[in-house]
N, C-alpha and C positions, 0 to 999 in steps of 0.2 A: 817518613816515607824514604828511604834511600838505598839506595845500591851502589855494584863497584866495578868499574870500569876494568878492561881488561889492565890497565896499569896500575890498579890498584888507588885510582882517586874514585872518590866518594860520589855519588850524582843524588842528587836528591830532590826528588819531587814531588812539589806542593798538592794537598788532600784540600778537599771541602771549594770550602771560597777559594784559598789560593788555586787552588787549580784554573777555578772561573776564571780569575784574575791573570793567572799566567795566560791562558785561551785569548782575552782582548788583547794581552800586551801581545801575543805573536800575528793576529789580525793589523794590529796597529803597526806596526813593524820594529817594535819596538822589545829589548831583551826583558827579562824580570832577574835582578838580582835576587839571591836569597839570602841577602844579610849585609845589613854596612861592614863593611871590612873583610870582609871574604877573601881569597883567592880567587883567580878565574879558574883554579878547580875544581872551588866550591859553588862554580854558581850552577844555575838549575838550567838543565839543556832537556827543550820540554819537544814535543813531538805534534805535529799539527793534530786533531782532534777527527777523526770519521764522524762519515756522515754530512758533512758541508755542502746545502744548497745553493747551488749552481741557479739561478734563473732567466731563461730560455726567452730572446724578443718573440714578435710576431711573425710570420711568416707571411711571405709573399700571399697565397694565396688567402689567410683569413685578411691580409689588410684589404685586398678587392671585392669580400663578402663587405666586408663592412663600408666600404665605399659603398655599391651596388645599395643595400640597402636605407644605408642616407639617400643617395637618387633619385631612390621611389618615396623615400618620405616627402621631399621635398616636392616633390612632382603632384603629389596628395595635398597638401599642405598649402604650397600659393596659391592656386587659385582659391583655396576659400579664403586664406589673410588677403586677396586683392577685393574679393567681392565686402567681404567685412570693410573692408577700409572704406569701398566705394558707398557705402551704405552712411560710417561716416559722417561723408562728405554733404552725403545728400541731407543728413541731420541738419547739420551743422550751416548748410546755404539756407538748408527753410527757415532757422532760427533768422537770421540775416533778412530775413524778410518777414517776418512777423513783427520782429524787432523795429522794422522801421513802419509798420502799418500799426501800431501801434503807437510809438516816439509819432508822428504825426499826428497820429487821435489826444493825445496824450497835451502836444503842444496847441493846438487848434482850440481847445478845452480850459486849457491853463491861462494863453492868452486871448480868449476870446474872436481870434482871427481861424477865415478859413486858411486850411494849409492842401497845397496840394502834393500830391506824389506822381512822381515820373517813373515811367519804366521803360530804358533806353535798349534798343535794337542796336549793338554796339557788337563792331568783329572782334577774333578773337586774339591773343598778342601772339598767333605766330600764321593766322590769316586775316590780314582786314577785312576778305570778301564773306566769314563764313559769320553774316550776320545774325547772331540771336537779340533772345530777349536775356542781359545778361548781367542790367546795369540799374542801379535804380539813386534817387534821393531825393527828399523831400524841401520843398519849397514854400518860404511864407508870402503868402499877396499882403504887396502893399499897391496899391493902385488899380488900374485898367491894362497897363500894360508889362506882359511877361517880362520883355526884358529887364524891367524893376525888380523883380521879386528877387526873395534873398535865402540862399539855398540855407537851409537848415543845419545843413553837414556836408562833409566832402560825399566824392560820388563814392558809392561802394558796388563794389564788384566780383560776381558771384568766382570762387573756384573752381579753374577751368577739370575737365568737361561739362561741371554744373549748369543748366539754364534754366530759365522758365518757360515751360512750353508756350510757340503764338499759336498751338493748332485750338480754335476756338471752342472745340470739344470738350478740351482740357483747362481752359483758363478764357471765361467769359469776360476778366476782365481785358484784354488782349482782345476781343475781339473783331477783328476790324468790320464790318457790317453793321456795329455800332457806333462807330468814331464818325463825328458830328452831328450828334445825338447832342443835347445835352448833359446825358452821364460821362458821355470819357472827348478827351479832347486828343486829338494827332495834334505834333506840334515836330520843329525840326531844332537843335542847341547845337551851339559849336563848343565844342567839347575837347580840353587839351589833347593835342594827341591822337584825336582821333577824326577832326575837320563835321561838318555838319553831321550828324545823327538824329534818327529819326525817335518819334517815342511817342508813349502814348501814357494820360495821366486820368486822375479821376481826384476831388476836393473832398476832405474832409472839414465838414462844415463849425462851427464856433461853438454852435451846442453840441457836438459831438459826432453827430451825421452824416450823411455823405451827398452826395450829390449822384451817388447812382440810382436810376430808372430801368425799367417801375421796378417797385419794391416786391412786386412778387417774383422777381427772380434770382436766379442765386447767384451771385458774383465773387466768384475764388480764382485763384491762382494757383498753379502744377508744377514744382519744382523737382528735375528728377536729372540725371545724368547723359551727354548726348553721346558718352561711347557706344558707338554701332547700333544708333536711333534708327533709324526708317523712316521717321516721323510717321508712320499710319496709327502705332499700337505704344504705350505706356510700358516699359518695363516693369518687372515684377518692385521693382525698388525704387517710388516716390515720395513727394509730399506736397499736400495741398492745403491752402490754406485759404478760408470762408471769410467774405467779409459780409457783415449786417449791413447792408443797405441803411436801415436805419437806427439802429444805435450807433454803429462803426466798429462794434467791435467783430474780433477774431476769433476765430476756430478752425484749429488742425487735426486734420485728418491722416493717418498713413494707410495701410493695408496689412 
């Protein structure tokens, strides 16, 4: 398709696919030649296509609305996420406690020797005076002097703020009223970085049983988060590990 301008020059306008290619070249900053060897007078003169769409940026009001919606979502999600993470920490800590109890029993059976489990009343990493039952490890009994007993593992400490309840109503294995009897023993051990540290312990016997008496008593430990703890009641999220005094087997309970 062609026309003539006021000087008589022929102006050729591409049709169909050529028109689309010409449009592409116009927007990319290039000129389209009508063909090889043609003079400048024969070059195609194109007019930009009408109806080109321009995209607009977000307005300030729209941005502020999006920010407000995100702030509301964060306010709703953060408490739920914190509660979920707290529950995961309690579960992981309870797993550490039960693993240690099972390990001590299996060692007593396999070596045909008594094994002592010590639970330490230890200060936190930020406050040495914040004494809570938060660490434990097992010892292979060798002789009558506890100083010569060999630790079977390194000291294991629960991630803060998770603790083992020292309340006798929730952890009968740490009941101070029972210390001094045949079932539980109270002692003090010098720990690196902590000095003399009190602990309460009991034994797994070589036959897999325990030193816990009376056998009609329920012996257990309760693990929970001390964050916001007033010591009077258990939080909604906790974990209890119960030791059978006869067989030494451990069972776990969770609300």
